[in-house]
C-alpha positions in Angstrom: 30.4 -45.6 -53.1 27.1 -47.4 -53.1 26.0 -48.5 -49.6 23.8 -51.6 -50.0 21.6 -53.0 -47.3 20.1 -56.4 -46.4 18.7 -58.2 -43.3 20.6 -60.6 -41.2 19.2 -64.1 -41.9 19.8 -65.1 -38.3 18.1 -62.3 -36.3 16.6 -60.0 -39.0 18.6 -57.0 -38.1 19.4 -54.5 -40.8 22.9 -54.9 -42.3 24.5 -52.0 -44.2 27.6 -52.4 -46.3 29.8 -49.3 -46.3 32.1 -50.7 -49.0 30.5 -52.0 -52.2 33.1 -54.7 -52.7 32.8 -56.2 -49.2 32.2 -60.0 -49.2 31.9 -60.7 -45.5 30.5 -58.8 -42.5 29.5 -59.5 -38.9 26.0 -58.7 -37.6 26.4 -56.2 -34.7 23.4 -57.7 -32.9 23.7 -61.5 -33.0 27.4 -61.7 -34.0 26.6 -64.0 -37.0 29.3 -64.1 -39.6 27.6 -63.3 -42.9 28.8 -63.8 -46.5 27.2 -61.8 -49.3 26.1 -63.8 -52.4 24.5 -62.5 -55.6 21.1 -62.7 -54.1 21.2 -62.6 -50.3 23.2 -63.0 -47.1 24.3 -66.4 -45.9 25.3 -67.2 -42.3 28.6 -69.1 -42.2 29.5 -68.9 -38.6 29.4 -67.1 -35.3 31.9 -64.8 -33.7 33.3 -66.1 -30.4 34.2 -63.7 -27.6 37.0 -61.5 -28.8 40.2 -61.0 -26.7 40.7 -57.7 -24.8 41.7 -55.0 -27.2 44.4 -52.5 -26.1 44.4 -50.5 -29.3 42.7 -47.1 -29.5 41.7 -47.9 -33.1 38.1 -49.1 -33.6 35.6 -49.7 -36.4 34.8 -46.2 -37.7 38.2 -44.7 -36.9 39.3 -42.3 -39.7 42.7 -41.3 -40.9 45.1 -40.3 -43.7 47.7 -42.3 -45.6 49.6 -40.5 -48.4 47.1 -38.5 -50.5 44.1 -40.6 -49.4 41.8 -40.6 -46.4 40.4 -43.8 -45.0 38.0 -45.3 -42.5 38.4 -48.6 -40.7 35.5 -50.9 -41.6 36.7 -54.4 -40.6 39.2 -56.2 -38.4 40.9 -59.6 -38.2 42.5 -60.5 -34.9 45.5 -62.9 -34.5 47.2 -64.3 -31.5 50.9 -65.1 -31.3 53.6 -65.7 -28.7 53.8 -62.0 -27.8 50.1 -61.4 -27.5 47.6 -60.5 -30.2 47.4 -57.9 -33.0 44.8 -56.4 -35.3 44.6 -56.2 -39.1 42.2 -53.4 -39.8 40.5 -53.4 -43.2 40.6 -49.8 -44.6 38.2 -48.3 -47.1 40.1 -45.6 -48.9 38.4 -42.5 -50.4 39.4 -43.6 -53.9 37.3 -46.8 -53.7 40.2 -49.2 -53.0 40.9 -51.0 -49.8 44.0 -51.5 -47.7 45.2 -52.9 -44.4 46.5 -51.3 -41.2 48.6 -53.7 -39.2 48.3 -52.7 -35.5 50.8 -54.9 -33.5 51.9 -53.9 -30.0 52.5 -50.3 -31.0 54.0 -51.0 -34.4 51.9 -49.9 -37.4 52.1 -50.5 -41.2 49.8 -49.8 -44.1 49.7 -52.3 -47.0 47.8 -53.0 -50.1 47.2 -56.3 -52.0 49.9 -56.8 -54.6 48.7 -60.0 -56.3 50.3 -61.2 -59.5 53.9 -61.6 -58.4 55.7 -64.9 -58.1 56.1 -65.8 -54.4 58.3 -68.3 -52.6 56.7 -71.4 -51.0 58.6 -70.6 -47.8 61.1 -68.1 -46.6 64.1 -67.8 -44.2 65.2 -64.8 -42.2 67.6 -62.7 -44.2 66.5 -63.8 -47.6 66.0 -61.0 -50.1 63.3 -60.4 -52.7 62.7 -57.6 -55.2 59.2 -56.3 -56.1 58.5 -53.1 -58.0 62.3 -52.4 -58.2 62.4 -52.3 -54.3 64.7 -54.8 -52.5 63.2 -56.4 -49.4 64.8 -58.5 -46.7 62.9 -61.0 -44.6 62.9 -59.7 -41.0 60.4 -61.8 -39.1 58.4 -65.0 -39.6 55.4 -65.2 -37.4 53.2 -68.3 -36.7 49.9 -67.0 -35.5 46.4 -68.2 -34.6 43.2 -66.7 -36.1 41.2 -65.4 -33.2 38.2 -63.6 -34.7 36.7 -61.0 -37.0 34.4 -58.0 -36.9 33.0 -55.6 -39.5 33.5 -55.8 -43.3 36.1 -57.8 -45.1 37.0 -58.1 -48.9 36.9 -61.9 -48.7 35.4 -64.8 -46.7 37.5 -65.3 -43.6 36.1 -67.2 -40.6 37.4 -70.7 -40.5 41.2 -70.3 -40.2 43.3 -71.8 -37.5 47.1 -71.5 -37.5 48.6 -69.2 -40.2 52.1 -68.0 -41.1 53.1 -64.4 -42.0 56.5 -63.3 -43.4 57.4 -59.7 -42.9 60.0 -57.9 -45.0 61.6 -54.5 -44.8 63.5 -52.4 -47.3 66.3 -49.9 -46.7 64.0 -47.1 -47.6 61.3 -48.0 -45.0 59.0 -49.9 -47.3 57.2 -52.8 -45.7 55.9 -56.1 -47.2 54.0 -59.1 -45.9 53.5 -62.5 -47.4 50.3 -64.1 -46.1 50.4 -67.9 -46.1 46.9 -68.4 -44.7 45.6 -69.8 -48.0 47.0 -72.4 -50.4 48.3 -69.6 -52.6 50.4 -67.0 -50.7 49.3 -63.4 -51.0 51.7 -60.4 -51.1 50.9 -57.0 -49.5 53.1 -54.0 -50.1 53.2 -50.7 -48.2 55.2 -49.0 -45.5 55.8 -48.9 -41.8 54.2 -45.7 -40.4 54.2 -43.7 -37.2 50.9 -43.6 -35.3 50.9 -39.7 -35.4 51.4 -39.6 -39.2 48.0 -41.3 -39.7 46.2 -38.4 -38.2 43.6 -40.7 -36.7 40.2 -39.5 -35.3 37.2 -41.2 -33.7 39.6 -43.3 -31.6 38.4 -45.5 -28.7 38.9 -44.1 -25.2 39.8 -46.4 -22.3 41.8 -46.4 -19.1 45.5 -46.2 -19.7 45.2 -44.5 -23.1 45.3 -40.8 -23.7 
């Protein structure tokens, strides 16, 4: 994968993109939110102070999902009534990208599954079938966008309250419908055990071993 570089338009620091398809990144030095255009980088915002992070995962954490290895290159943080959770943007070794949901000790890996007809809204217990797999709505979460860091595959810095619908199948498959934009987006994957990801380059802090 080609790693392109540029300079932060706010502070002049060197910006390196690890994933060629990244659209947005955050300057490590001045915390400017930068969007990549055809010709340069444009500052679109500033990252506020992020909430305390109790996860051992960090930017640069590496792991394995199925036949592919990955590295975490970005993060979106959300707050909800039980605290906050992370959505880690993963760069897979086959050039695609995925997401690792890291919520209060529960983990799921998903991938964008655009192109399917999605409901405008859902209710607990409703069932939907995608790729011949039956899913049941398990939770509906109203969350608040809290911040970003690292590289993302889309521009994402001006959200407020968002709704996520999580669904499970009898075989352990996992799905999420993201209602943060006008058109909902479906992500399909599976719930995973922390140990199965074989993570390395984790963050060390008091209370975690």
